[in-house]
PyMOL Python script that loads the backbone (N, CA, C, O; Angstrom):
from pymol import cmd

cmd.read_pdbstr("""\
ATOM      1  N   MET A   1     108.412 110.624 120.325  1.00  0.00           N
ATOM      2  CA  MET A   1     108.650 109.380 119.611  1.00  0.00           C
ATOM      3  C   MET A   1     108.419 109.555 118.106  1.00  0.00           C
ATOM      4  O   MET A   1     109.181 109.046 117.284  1.00  0.00           O
ATOM      5  N   ILE A   2     107.352 110.284 117.765  1.00  0.00           N
ATOM      6  CA  ILE A   2     107.053 110.507 116.361  1.00  0.00           C
ATOM      7  C   ILE A   2     108.145 111.364 115.715  1.00  0.00           C
ATOM      8  O   ILE A   2     108.475 111.171 114.545  1.00  0.00           O
ATOM      9  N   ASP A   3     108.703 112.305 116.475  1.00  0.00           N
ATOM     10  CA  ASP A   3     109.795 113.125 115.937  1.00  0.00           C
ATOM     11  C   ASP A   3     111.011 112.274 115.596  1.00  0.00           C
ATOM     12  O   ASP A   3     111.662 112.503 114.576  1.00  0.00           O
ATOM     13  N   ILE A   4     111.320 111.303 116.433  1.00  0.00           N
ATOM     14  CA  ILE A   4     112.471 110.433 116.175  1.00  0.00           C
ATOM     15  C   ILE A   4     112.247 109.612 114.904  1.00  0.00           C
ATOM     16  O   ILE A   4     113.150 109.483 114.077  1.00  0.00           O
ATOM     17  N   VAL A   5     111.054 109.062 114.753  1.00  0.00           N
ATOM     18  CA  VAL A   5     110.735 108.282 113.556  1.00  0.00           C
ATOM     19  C   VAL A   5     110.768 109.178 112.324  1.00  0.00           C
ATOM     20  O   VAL A   5     111.252 108.772 111.267  1.00  0.00           O
ATOM     21  N   SER A   6     110.255 110.393 112.462  1.00  0.00           N
ATOM     22  CA  SER A   6     110.259 111.343 111.354  1.00  0.00           C
ATOM     23  C   SER A   6     111.681 111.682 110.918  1.00  0.00           C
ATOM     24  O   SER A   6     111.985 111.679 109.725  1.00  0.00           O
ATOM     25  N   TYR A   7     112.543 111.971 111.875  1.00  0.00           N
ATOM     26  CA  TYR A   7     113.933 112.289 111.539  1.00  0.00           C
ATOM     27  C   TYR A   7     114.664 111.085 110.957  1.00  0.00           C
ATOM     28  O   TYR A   7     115.516 111.237 110.082  1.00  0.00           O
ATOM     29  N   CYS A   8     114.337 109.900 111.436  1.00  0.00           N
ATOM     30  CA  CYS A   8     114.943 108.684 110.877  1.00  0.00           C
ATOM     31  C   CYS A   8     114.538 108.496 109.422  1.00  0.00           C
ATOM     32  O   CYS A   8     115.372 108.154 108.583  1.00  0.00           O
ATOM     33  N   LEU A   9     113.263 108.718 109.118  1.00  0.00           N
ATOM     34  CA  LEU A   9     112.797 108.592 107.733  1.00  0.00           C
ATOM     35  C   LEU A   9     113.422 109.651 106.837  1.00  0.00           C
ATOM     36  O   LEU A   9     113.762 109.368 105.689  1.00  0.00           O
ATOM     37  N   LEU A  10     113.579 110.866 107.349  1.00  0.00           N
ATOM     38  CA  LEU A  10     114.241 111.908 106.570  1.00  0.00           C
ATOM     39  C   LEU A  10     115.697 111.536 106.299  1.00  0.00           C
ATOM     40  O   LEU A  10     116.202 111.755 105.199  1.00  0.00           O
ATOM     41  N   GLY A  11     116.363 110.979 107.297  1.00  0.00           N
ATOM     42  CA  GLY A  11     117.747 110.547 107.110  1.00  0.00           C
ATOM     43  C   GLY A  11     117.878 109.384 106.156  1.00  0.00           C
ATOM     44  O   GLY A  11     118.800 109.343 105.342  1.00  0.00           O
ATOM     45  N   ILE A  12     116.958 108.434 106.250  1.00  0.00           N
ATOM     46  CA  ILE A  12     116.964 107.291 105.339  1.00  0.00           C
ATOM     47  C   ILE A  12     116.745 107.759 103.904  1.00  0.00           C
ATOM     48  O   ILE A  12     117.369 107.242 102.978  1.00  0.00           O
ATOM     49  N   GLY A  13     115.860 108.737 103.719  1.00  0.00           N
ATOM     50  CA  GLY A  13     115.634 109.286 102.380  1.00  0.00           C
ATOM     51  C   GLY A  13     116.882 109.927 101.805  1.00  0.00           C
ATOM     52  O   GLY A  13     117.185 109.749 100.625  1.00  0.00           O
ATOM     53  N   ALA A  14     117.613 110.673 102.629  1.00  0.00           N
ATOM     54  CA  ALA A  14     118.857 111.291 102.157  1.00  0.00           C
ATOM     55  C   ALA A  14     119.905 110.234 101.824  1.00  0.00           C
ATOM     56  O   ALA A  14     120.657 110.382 100.861  1.00  0.00           O
ATOM     57  N   VAL A  15     119.953 109.174 102.614  1.00  0.00           N
ATOM     58  CA  VAL A  15     120.900 108.089 102.335  1.00  0.00           C
ATOM     59  C   VAL A  15     120.555 107.399 101.017  1.00  0.00           C
ATOM     60  O   VAL A  15     121.453 107.065 100.244  1.00  0.00           O
ATOM     61  N   PHE A  16     119.265 107.181 100.752  1.00  0.00           N
ATOM     62  CA  PHE A  16     118.859 106.574  99.481  1.00  0.00           C
ATOM     63  C   PHE A  16     119.252 107.460  98.299  1.00  0.00           C
ATOM     64  O   PHE A  16     119.691 106.957  97.265  1.00  0.00           O
ATOM     65  N   TRP A  17     119.096 108.767  98.450  1.00  0.00           N
ATOM     66  CA  TRP A  17     119.481 109.671  97.367  1.00  0.00           C
ATOM     67  C   TRP A  17     120.968 109.553  97.064  1.00  0.00           C
ATOM     68  O   TRP A  17     121.362 109.460  95.901  1.00  0.00           O
ATOM     69  N   ILE A  18     121.789 109.556  98.102  1.00  0.00           N
ATOM     70  CA  ILE A  18     123.235 109.461  97.909  1.00  0.00           C
ATOM     71  C   ILE A  18     123.609 108.083  97.359  1.00  0.00           C
ATOM     72  O   ILE A  18     124.449 107.972  96.467  1.00  0.00           O
ATOM     73  N   TRP A  19     122.989 107.049  97.892  1.00  0.00           N
ATOM     74  CA  TRP A  19     123.268 105.680  97.467  1.00  0.00           C
ATOM     75  C   TRP A  19     122.934 105.477  95.982  1.00  0.00           C
ATOM     76  O   TRP A  19     123.638 104.749  95.282  1.00  0.00           O
ATOM     77  N   GLY A  20     121.888 106.104  95.517  1.00  0.00           N
ATOM     78  CA  GLY A  20     121.521 105.969  94.107  1.00  0.00           C
ATOM     79  C   GLY A  20     122.405 106.775  93.181  1.00  0.00           C
ATOM     80  O   GLY A  20     122.521 106.454  91.998  1.00  0.00           O
ATOM     81  N   THR A  21     123.027 107.812  93.701  1.00  0.00           N
ATOM     82  CA  THR A  21     123.888 108.643  92.879  1.00  0.00           C
ATOM     83  C   THR A  21     125.266 108.019  92.697  1.00  0.00           C
ATOM     84  O   THR A  21     125.921 108.273  91.686  1.00  0.00           O
ATOM     85  N   LEU A  22     125.712 107.226  93.630  1.00  0.00           N
ATOM     86  CA  LEU A  22     127.043 106.630  93.563  1.00  0.00           C
ATOM     87  C   LEU A  22     127.284 105.755  92.328  1.00  0.00           C
ATOM     88  O   LEU A  22     128.376 105.829  91.766  1.00  0.00           O
ATOM     89  N   PRO A  23     126.329 104.928  91.869  1.00  0.00           N
ATOM     90  CA  PRO A  23     126.598 104.113  90.672  1.00  0.00           C
ATOM     91  C   PRO A  23     126.779 104.928  89.389  1.00  0.00           C
ATOM     92  O   PRO A  23     127.212 104.378  88.376  1.00  0.00           O
ATOM     93  N   LEU A  24     126.461 106.213  89.407  1.00  0.00           N
ATOM     94  CA  LEU A  24     126.624 107.023  88.199  1.00  0.00           C
ATOM     95  C   LEU A  24     128.085 107.180  87.796  1.00  0.00           C
ATOM     96  O   LEU A  24     128.384 107.433  86.629  1.00  0.00           O
ATOM     97  N   VAL A  25     128.993 107.030  88.752  1.00  0.00           N
ATOM     98  CA  VAL A  25     130.410 107.183  88.432  1.00  0.00           C
ATOM     99  C   VAL A  25     131.062 105.857  88.036  1.00  0.00           C
ATOM    100  O   VAL A  25     132.254 105.828  87.729  1.00  0.00           O
ATOM    101  N   GLY A  26     130.312 104.779  88.038  1.00  0.00           N
ATOM    102  CA  GLY A  26     130.863 103.468  87.697  1.00  0.00           C
ATOM    103  C   GLY A  26     130.936 103.250  86.200  1.00  0.00           C
ATOM    104  O   GLY A  26     130.594 104.129  85.409  1.00  0.00           O
ATOM    105  N   ASN A  27     131.389 102.065  85.825  1.00  0.00           N
ATOM    106  CA  ASN A  27     131.545 101.705  84.420  1.00  0.00           C
ATOM    107  C   ASN A  27     130.440 100.771  83.931  1.00  0.00           C
ATOM    108  O   ASN A  27     130.638 100.025  82.971  1.00  0.00           O
ATOM    109  N   ARG A  28     129.315 100.806  84.564  1.00  0.00           N
ATOM    110  CA  ARG A  28     128.196  99.953  84.150  1.00  0.00           C
ATOM    111  C   ARG A  28     127.457 100.571  82.967  1.00  0.00           C
ATOM    112  O   ARG A  28     127.781 101.672  82.523  1.00  0.00           O
ATOM    113  N   SER A  29     126.466  99.850  82.470  1.00  0.00           N
ATOM    114  CA  SER A  29     125.677 100.356  81.343  1.00  0.00           C
ATOM    115  C   SER A  29     124.775 101.497  81.801  1.00  0.00           C
ATOM    116  O   SER A  29     124.501 101.662  82.990  1.00  0.00           O
ATOM    117  N   ILE A  30     124.333 102.263  80.843  1.00  0.00           N
ATOM    118  CA  ILE A  30     123.482 103.410  81.143  1.00  0.00           C
ATOM    119  C   ILE A  30     122.139 102.958  81.722  1.00  0.00           C
ATOM    120  O   ILE A  30     121.554 103.659  82.548  1.00  0.00           O
ATOM    121  N   LEU A  31     121.651 101.800  81.295  1.00  0.00           N
ATOM    122  CA  LEU A  31     120.376 101.310  81.813  1.00  0.00           C
ATOM    123  C   LEU A  31     120.491 100.881  83.270  1.00  0.00           C
ATOM    124  O   LEU A  31     119.561 101.089  84.048  1.00  0.00           O
ATOM    125  N   PHE A  32     121.620 100.285  83.651  1.00  0.00           N
ATOM    126  CA  PHE A  32     121.831  99.943  85.062  1.00  0.00           C
ATOM    127  C   PHE A  32     121.903 101.208  85.908  1.00  0.00           C
ATOM    128  O   PHE A  32     121.323 101.280  86.991  1.00  0.00           O
ATOM    129  N   LYS A  33     122.619 102.197  85.402  1.00  0.00           N
ATOM    130  CA  LYS A  33     122.731 103.462  86.134  1.00  0.00           C
ATOM    131  C   LYS A  33     121.377 104.128  86.289  1.00  0.00           C
ATOM    132  O   LYS A  33     121.049 104.639  87.360  1.00  0.00           O
ATOM    133  N   LEU A  34     120.598 104.123  85.228  1.00  0.00           N
ATOM    134  CA  LEU A  34     119.271 104.731  85.262  1.00  0.00           C
ATOM    135  C   LEU A  34     118.347 103.990  86.218  1.00  0.00           C
ATOM    136  O   LEU A  34     117.583 104.609  86.959  1.00  0.00           O
ATOM    137  N   HIS A  35     118.419 102.672  86.196  1.00  0.00           N
ATOM    138  CA  HIS A  35     117.564 101.887  87.084  1.00  0.00           C
ATOM    139  C   HIS A  35     117.912 102.133  88.552  1.00  0.00           C
ATOM    140  O   HIS A  35     117.018 102.353  89.369  1.00  0.00           O
ATOM    141  N   SER A  36     119.179 102.097  88.885  1.00  0.00           N
ATOM    142  CA  SER A  36     119.559 102.303  90.286  1.00  0.00           C
ATOM    143  C   SER A  36     119.233 103.710  90.736  1.00  0.00           C
ATOM    144  O   SER A  36     118.826 103.915  91.880  1.00  0.00           O
ATOM    145  N   LEU A  37     119.403 104.678  89.861  1.00  0.00           N
ATOM    146  CA  LEU A  37     119.089 106.057  90.225  1.00  0.00           C
ATOM    147  C   LEU A  37     117.594 106.260  90.419  1.00  0.00           C
ATOM    148  O   LEU A  37     117.181 106.912  91.379  1.00  0.00           O
ATOM    149  N   SER A  38     116.776 105.712  89.522  1.00  0.00           N
ATOM    150  CA  SER A  38     115.331 105.934  89.633  1.00  0.00           C
ATOM    151  C   SER A  38     114.730 105.198  90.829  1.00  0.00           C
ATOM    152  O   SER A  38     113.841 105.732  91.494  1.00  0.00           O
ATOM    153  N   VAL A  39     115.195 103.994  91.112  1.00  0.00           N
ATOM    154  CA  VAL A  39     114.660 103.247  92.251  1.00  0.00           C
ATOM    155  C   VAL A  39     115.039 103.922  93.560  1.00  0.00           C
ATOM    156  O   VAL A  39     114.188 104.118  94.428  1.00  0.00           O
ATOM    157  N   SER A  40     116.306 104.277  93.705  1.00  0.00           N
ATOM    158  CA  SER A  40     116.732 104.880  94.966  1.00  0.00           C
ATOM    159  C   SER A  40     116.161 106.284  95.137  1.00  0.00           C
ATOM    160  O   SER A  40     115.867 106.702  96.257  1.00  0.00           O
ATOM    161  N   ASP A  41     116.003 107.013  94.031  1.00  0.00           N
ATOM    162  CA  ASP A  41     115.400 108.338  94.119  1.00  0.00           C
ATOM    163  C   ASP A  41     113.940 108.238  94.543  1.00  0.00           C
ATOM    164  O   ASP A  41     113.470 109.028  95.361  1.00  0.00           O
ATOM    165  N   THR A  42     113.234 107.277  93.990  1.00  0.00           N
ATOM    166  CA  THR A  42     111.826 107.095  94.361  1.00  0.00           C
ATOM    167  C   THR A  42     111.695 106.691  95.827  1.00  0.00           C
ATOM    168  O   THR A  42     110.887 107.265  96.558  1.00  0.00           O
ATOM    169  N   LEU A  43     112.477 105.714  96.258  1.00  0.00           N
ATOM    170  CA  LEU A  43     112.402 105.274  97.656  1.00  0.00           C
ATOM    171  C   LEU A  43     112.827 106.383  98.610  1.00  0.00           C
ATOM    172  O   LEU A  43     112.204 106.578  99.653  1.00  0.00           O
ATOM    173  N   GLY A  44     113.882 107.106  98.258  1.00  0.00           N
ATOM    174  CA  GLY A  44     114.343 108.198  99.111  1.00  0.00           C
ATOM    175  C   GLY A  44     113.322 109.309  99.207  1.00  0.00           C
ATOM    176  O   GLY A  44     113.051 109.811 100.299  1.00  0.00           O
ATOM    177  N   SER A  45     112.753 109.699  98.085  1.00  0.00           N
ATOM    178  CA  SER A  45     111.754 110.763  98.092  1.00  0.00           C
ATOM    179  C   SER A  45     110.496 110.345  98.843  1.00  0.00           C
ATOM    180  O   SER A  45     109.896 111.147  99.559  1.00  0.00           O
ATOM    181  N   MET A  46     110.100 109.083  98.674  1.00  0.00           N
ATOM    182  CA  MET A  46     108.910 108.614  99.380  1.00  0.00           C
ATOM    183  C   MET A  46     109.138 108.559 100.883  1.00  0.00           C
ATOM    184  O   MET A  46     108.238 108.900 101.651  1.00  0.00           O
ATOM    185  N   SER A  47     110.307 108.142 101.316  1.00  0.00           N
ATOM    186  CA  SER A  47     110.555 108.114 102.761  1.00  0.00           C
ATOM    187  C   SER A  47     110.650 109.526 103.320  1.00  0.00           C
ATOM    188  O   SER A  47     110.256 109.756 104.463  1.00  0.00           O
ATOM    189  N   ILE A  48     111.157 110.472 102.551  1.00  0.00           N
ATOM    190  CA  ILE A  48     111.176 111.862 103.012  1.00  0.00           C
ATOM    191  C   ILE A  48     109.756 112.405 103.135  1.00  0.00           C
ATOM    192  O   ILE A  48     109.445 113.112 104.094  1.00  0.00           O
ATOM    193  N   ILE A  49     108.904 112.086 102.188  1.00  0.00           N
ATOM    194  CA  ILE A  49     107.519 112.560 102.257  1.00  0.00           C
ATOM    195  C   ILE A  49     106.786 111.929 103.431  1.00  0.00           C
ATOM    196  O   ILE A  49     106.011 112.608 104.104  1.00  0.00           O
ATOM    197  N   VAL A  50     107.014 110.646 103.692  1.00  0.00           N
ATOM    198  CA  VAL A  50     106.381 110.011 104.857  1.00  0.00           C
ATOM    199  C   VAL A  50     106.912 110.637 106.149  1.00  0.00           C
ATOM    200  O   VAL A  50     106.152 110.838 107.096  1.00  0.00           O
ATOM    201  N   GLY A  51     108.211 110.947 106.192  1.00  0.00           N
ATOM    202  CA  GLY A  51     108.774 111.634 107.351  1.00  0.00           C
ATOM    203  C   GLY A  51     108.143 113.000 107.551  1.00  0.00           C
ATOM    204  O   GLY A  51     107.862 113.396 108.682  1.00  0.00           O
ATOM    205  N   LEU A  52     107.917 113.725 106.456  1.00  0.00           N
ATOM    206  CA  LEU A  52     107.233 115.016 106.558  1.00  0.00           C
ATOM    207  C   LEU A  52     105.779 114.850 106.965  1.00  0.00           C
ATOM    208  O   LEU A  52     105.228 115.685 107.683  1.00  0.00           O
ATOM    209  N   LEU A  53     105.162 113.776 106.506  1.00  0.00           N
ATOM    210  CA  LEU A  53     103.778 113.502 106.885  1.00  0.00           C
ATOM    211  C   LEU A  53     103.656 113.286 108.385  1.00  0.00           C
ATOM    212  O   LEU A  53     102.683 113.726 108.998  1.00  0.00           O
ATOM    213  N   LEU A  54     104.633 112.613 108.983  1.00  0.00           N
ATOM    214  CA  LEU A  54     104.625 112.435 110.434  1.00  0.00           C
ATOM    215  C   LEU A  54     104.941 113.745 111.161  1.00  0.00           C
ATOM    216  O   LEU A  54     104.448 113.987 112.263  1.00  0.00           O
ATOM    217  N   LYS A  55     105.759 114.577 110.539  1.00  0.00           N
ATOM    218  CA  LYS A  55     106.174 115.826 111.166  1.00  0.00           C
ATOM    219  C   LYS A  55     105.078 116.879 111.106  1.00  0.00           C
ATOM    220  O   LYS A  55     104.837 117.567 112.098  1.00  0.00           O
ATOM    221  N   ILE A  56     104.407 117.021 109.964  1.00  0.00           N
ATOM    222  CA  ILE A  56     103.327 118.001 109.801  1.00  0.00           C
ATOM    223  C   ILE A  56     102.061 117.297 109.290  1.00  0.00           C
ATOM    224  O   ILE A  56     101.767 117.338 108.096  1.00  0.00           O
ATOM    225  N   PRO A  57     101.322 116.656 110.188  1.00  0.00           N
ATOM    226  CA  PRO A  57     100.166 115.860 109.751  1.00  0.00           C
ATOM    227  C   PRO A  57      99.008 116.694 109.213  1.00  0.00           C
ATOM    228  O   PRO A  57      98.127 116.152 108.546  1.00  0.00           O
ATOM    229  N   ARG A  58      98.986 117.994 109.484  1.00  0.00           N
ATOM    230  CA  ARG A  58      97.871 118.801 108.982  1.00  0.00           C
ATOM    231  C   ARG A  58      97.934 118.977 107.463  1.00  0.00           C
ATOM    232  O   ARG A  58      96.949 119.387 106.847  1.00  0.00           O
ATOM    233  N   GLU A  59      99.061 118.677 106.867  1.00  0.00           N
ATOM    234  CA  GLU A  59      99.238 118.795 105.416  1.00  0.00           C
ATOM    235  C   GLU A  59      99.078 117.449 104.705  1.00  0.00           C
ATOM    236  O   GLU A  59      99.619 117.265 103.615  1.00  0.00           O
ATOM    237  N   TRP A  60      98.342 116.502 105.308  1.00  0.00           N
ATOM    238  CA  TRP A  60      98.281 115.151 104.759  1.00  0.00           C
ATOM    239  C   TRP A  60      97.686 115.081 103.347  1.00  0.00           C
ATOM    240  O   TRP A  60      98.141 114.243 102.568  1.00  0.00           O
ATOM    241  N   PRO A  61      96.698 115.906 102.964  1.00  0.00           N
ATOM    242  CA  PRO A  61      96.201 115.757 101.584  1.00  0.00           C
ATOM    243  C   PRO A  61      97.275 116.093 100.533  1.00  0.00           C
ATOM    244  O   PRO A  61      97.420 115.381  99.540  1.00  0.00           O
ATOM    245  N   LEU A  62      98.009 117.164 100.759  1.00  0.00           N
ATOM    246  CA  LEU A  62      99.044 117.560  99.820  1.00  0.00           C
ATOM    247  C   LEU A  62     100.190 116.552  99.789  1.00  0.00           C
ATOM    248  O   LEU A  62     100.693 116.216  98.717  1.00  0.00           O
ATOM    249  N   LEU A  63     100.601 116.071 100.953  1.00  0.00           N
ATOM    250  CA  LEU A  63     101.694 115.106 101.012  1.00  0.00           C
ATOM    251  C   LEU A  63     101.288 113.749 100.446  1.00  0.00           C
ATOM    252  O   LEU A  63     102.106 113.064  99.832  1.00  0.00           O
ATOM    253  N   LEU A  64     100.047 113.363 100.645  1.00  0.00           N
ATOM    254  CA  LEU A  64      99.559 112.113 100.057  1.00  0.00           C
ATOM    255  C   LEU A  64      99.504 112.212  98.534  1.00  0.00           C
ATOM    256  O   LEU A  64      99.855 111.261  97.836  1.00  0.00           O
ATOM    257  N   LEU A  65      99.067 113.354  98.023  1.00  0.00           N
ATOM    258  CA  LEU A  65      99.069 113.568  96.583  1.00  0.00           C
ATOM    259  C   LEU A  65     100.497 113.538  96.036  1.00  0.00           C
ATOM    260  O   LEU A  65     100.745 112.962  94.977  1.00  0.00           O
ATOM    261  N   ALA A  66     101.424 114.151  96.746  1.00  0.00           N
ATOM    262  CA  ALA A  66     102.828 114.127  96.329  1.00  0.00           C
ATOM    263  C   ALA A  66     103.373 112.708  96.341  1.00  0.00           C
ATOM    264  O   ALA A  66     104.122 112.326  95.442  1.00  0.00           O
ATOM    265  N   LEU A  67     103.010 111.926  97.345  1.00  0.00           N
ATOM    266  CA  LEU A  67     103.479 110.541  97.448  1.00  0.00           C
ATOM    267  C   LEU A  67     102.970 109.695  96.290  1.00  0.00           C
ATOM    268  O   LEU A  67     103.734 108.933  95.698  1.00  0.00           O
ATOM    269  N   ILE A  68     101.701 109.820  95.963  1.00  0.00           N
ATOM    270  CA  ILE A  68     101.120 109.028  94.872  1.00  0.00           C
ATOM    271  C   ILE A  68     101.694 109.456  93.527  1.00  0.00           C
ATOM    272  O   ILE A  68     102.069 108.612  92.713  1.00  0.00           O
ATOM    273  N   SER A  69     101.763 110.762  93.292  1.00  0.00           N
ATOM    274  CA  SER A  69     102.277 111.219  92.006  1.00  0.00           C
ATOM    275  C   SER A  69     103.762 110.902  91.848  1.00  0.00           C
ATOM    276  O   SER A  69     104.226 110.632  90.740  1.00  0.00           O
ATOM    277  N   LEU A  70     104.498 110.936  92.940  1.00  0.00           N
ATOM    278  CA  LEU A  70     105.912 110.577  92.888  1.00  0.00           C
ATOM    279  C   LEU A  70     106.091 109.115  92.525  1.00  0.00           C
ATOM    280  O   LEU A  70     106.950 108.772  91.713  1.00  0.00           O
ATOM    281  N   ALA A  71     105.289 108.262  93.119  1.00  0.00           N
ATOM    282  CA  ALA A  71     105.389 106.828  92.821  1.00  0.00           C
ATOM    283  C   ALA A  71     105.047 106.535  91.365  1.00  0.00           C
ATOM    284  O   ALA A  71     105.678 105.682  90.742  1.00  0.00           O
ATOM    285  N   ILE A  72     104.070 107.223  90.826  1.00  0.00           N
ATOM    286  CA  ILE A  72     103.664 106.977  89.445  1.00  0.00           C
ATOM    287  C   ILE A  72     104.640 107.606  88.456  1.00  0.00           C
ATOM    288  O   ILE A  72     105.115 106.935  87.539  1.00  0.00           O
ATOM    289  N   TRP A  73     104.941 108.883  88.638  1.00  0.00           N
ATOM    290  CA  TRP A  73     105.715 109.598  87.628  1.00  0.00           C
ATOM    291  C   TRP A  73     107.191 109.220  87.618  1.00  0.00           C
ATOM    292  O   TRP A  73     107.800 109.199  86.548  1.00  0.00           O
ATOM    293  N   ASN A  74     107.778 108.926  88.751  1.00  0.00           N
ATOM    294  CA  ASN A  74     109.172 108.480  88.740  1.00  0.00           C
ATOM    295  C   ASN A  74     109.308 107.143  88.025  1.00  0.00           C
ATOM    296  O   ASN A  74     110.278 106.920  87.301  1.00  0.00           O
ATOM    297  N   THR A  75     108.356 106.269  88.222  1.00  0.00           N
ATOM    298  CA  THR A  75     108.395 104.974  87.551  1.00  0.00           C
ATOM    299  C   THR A  75     108.199 105.133  86.045  1.00  0.00           C
ATOM    300  O   THR A  75     108.938 104.546  85.255  1.00  0.00           O
ATOM    301  N   VAL A  76     107.215 105.918  85.655  1.00  0.00           N
ATOM    302  CA  VAL A  76     106.943 106.121  84.231  1.00  0.00           C
ATOM    303  C   VAL A  76     108.126 106.813  83.556  1.00  0.00           C
ATOM    304  O   VAL A  76     108.523 106.426  82.456  1.00  0.00           O
ATOM    305  N   LEU A  77     108.686 107.821  84.198  1.00  0.00           N
ATOM    306  CA  LEU A  77     109.811 108.534  83.600  1.00  0.00           C
ATOM    307  C   LEU A  77     111.034 107.627  83.453  1.00  0.00           C
ATOM    308  O   LEU A  77     111.762 107.727  82.465  1.00  0.00           O
ATOM    309  N   GLY A  78     111.262 106.755  84.414  1.00  0.00           N
ATOM    310  CA  GLY A  78     112.363 105.804  84.292  1.00  0.00           C
ATOM    311  C   GLY A  78     112.190 104.883  83.101  1.00  0.00           C
ATOM    312  O   GLY A  78     113.152 104.612  82.382  1.00  0.00           O
ATOM    313  N   TYR A  79     110.972 104.396  82.881  1.00  0.00           N
ATOM    314  CA  TYR A  79     110.720 103.536  81.731  1.00  0.00           C
ATOM    315  C   TYR A  79     110.870 104.288  80.413  1.00  0.00           C
ATOM    316  O   TYR A  79     111.410 103.748  79.447  1.00  0.00           O
ATOM    317  N   VAL A  80     110.398 105.520  80.370  1.00  0.00           N
ATOM    318  CA  VAL A  80     110.501 106.307  79.139  1.00  0.00           C
ATOM    319  C   VAL A  80     111.961 106.593  78.806  1.00  0.00           C
ATOM    320  O   VAL A  80     112.369 106.462  77.652  1.00  0.00           O
ATOM    321  N   LEU A  81     112.741 106.977  79.794  1.00  0.00           N
ATOM    322  CA  LEU A  81     114.152 107.242  79.551  1.00  0.00           C
ATOM    323  C   LEU A  81     114.901 105.981  79.117  1.00  0.00           C
ATOM    324  O   LEU A  81     115.764 106.039  78.241  1.00  0.00           O
ATOM    325  N   ALA A  82     114.572 104.855  79.723  1.00  0.00           N
ATOM    326  CA  ALA A  82     115.214 103.601  79.334  1.00  0.00           C
ATOM    327  C   ALA A  82     114.823 103.209  77.917  1.00  0.00           C
ATOM    328  O   ALA A  82     115.660 102.729  77.153  1.00  0.00           O
ATOM    329  N   TYR A  83     113.569 103.408  77.564  1.00  0.00           N
ATOM    330  CA  TYR A  83     113.131 103.090  76.211  1.00  0.00           C
ATOM    331  C   TYR A  83     113.830 103.971  75.184  1.00  0.00           C
ATOM    332  O   TYR A  83     114.269 103.490  74.140  1.00  0.00           O
ATOM    333  N   CYS A  84     113.932 105.257  75.483  1.00  0.00           N
ATOM    334  CA  CYS A  84     114.597 106.177  74.554  1.00  0.00           C
ATOM    335  C   CYS A  84     116.086 105.841  74.450  1.00  0.00           C
ATOM    336  O   CYS A  84     116.672 105.936  73.372  1.00  0.00           O
ATOM    337  N   SER A  85     116.680 105.459  75.542  1.00  0.00           N
ATOM    338  CA  SER A  85     118.103 105.113  75.516  1.00  0.00           C
ATOM    339  C   SER A  85     118.348 103.845  74.711  1.00  0.00           C
ATOM    340  O   SER A  85     119.318 103.767  73.957  1.00  0.00           O
ATOM    341  N   SER A  86     117.488 102.863  74.865  1.00  0.00           N
ATOM    342  CA  SER A  86     117.686 101.604  74.136  1.00  0.00           C
ATOM    343  C   SER A  86     117.328 101.766  72.661  1.00  0.00           C
ATOM    344  O   SER A  86     117.932 101.102  71.818  1.00  0.00           O
ATOM    345  N   SER A  87     116.373 102.623  72.321  1.00  0.00           N
ATOM    346  CA  SER A  87     116.019 102.803  70.913  1.00  0.00           C
ATOM    347  C   SER A  87     117.085 103.610  70.173  1.00  0.00           C
ATOM    348  O   SER A  87     117.260 103.431  68.968  1.00  0.00           O
ATOM    349  N   GLU A  88     117.796 104.492  70.869  1.00  0.00           N
ATOM    350  CA  GLU A  88     118.882 105.222  70.231  1.00  0.00           C
ATOM    351  C   GLU A  88     120.045 104.296  69.897  1.00  0.00           C
ATOM    352  O   GLU A  88     120.695 104.468  68.865  1.00  0.00           O
ATOM    353  N   LYS A  89     120.311 103.328  70.749  1.00  0.00           N
ATOM    354  CA  LYS A  89     121.379 102.367  70.472  1.00  0.00           C
ATOM    355  C   LYS A  89     121.025 101.476  69.299  1.00  0.00           C
ATOM    356  O   LYS A  89     121.903 101.063  68.541  1.00  0.00           O
ATOM    357  N   GLY A  90     119.742 101.177  69.144  1.00  0.00           N
ATOM    358  CA  GLY A  90     119.323 100.323  68.042  1.00  0.00           C
ATOM    359  C   GLY A  90     119.419 101.024  66.701  1.00  0.00           C
ATOM    360  O   GLY A  90     119.647 100.380  65.678  1.00  0.00           O
ATOM    361  N   ASN A  91     119.245 102.351  66.697  1.00  0.00           N
ATOM    362  CA  ASN A  91     119.311 103.102  65.448  1.00  0.00           C
ATOM    363  C   ASN A  91     120.737 103.424  65.038  1.00  0.00           C
ATOM    364  O   ASN A  91     120.978 103.729  63.870  1.00  0.00           O
ATOM    365  N   ALA A  92     121.677 103.366  65.950  1.00  0.00           N
ATOM    366  CA  ALA A  92     123.042 103.778  65.616  1.00  0.00           C
ATOM    367  C   ALA A  92     123.831 102.733  64.886  1.00  0.00           C
ATOM    368  O   ALA A  92     124.993 102.960  64.550  1.00  0.00           O
TER     369      ALA A  92
END
""", "prot")
cmd.dss("prot")
cmd.show_as("cartoon", "prot")
cmd.util.cbc("prot")
cmd.orient("prot")
C-alpha cells in the first residue's frame, strides 16, 4: 500500500513539473511565468521528496532537510528573481 502511495506521489510530482513548464511558451508576462513555474516546481519537488520518504524511510533526516530547504529556497529565489525582473523594467 505504501508503495502505491509513493509511486502516486512521484507521478504527481512529475505532473506538477510538466504543468509548470507549459506556461513558459505562452504570451503572458514574465512574472506570471515565473510564478507558475516556481509554485509548480516547489509542489512537484516536495511531492517527489515525500514519495521518496515513504519509499526509503531510513533516509528521513536527509529527506526532511531537503524538504525544508526546498520550501524555503524555492520561495526566496522566486521572489528575488521577480524583484530583479521588475526593477530592470523600471530602469529601462
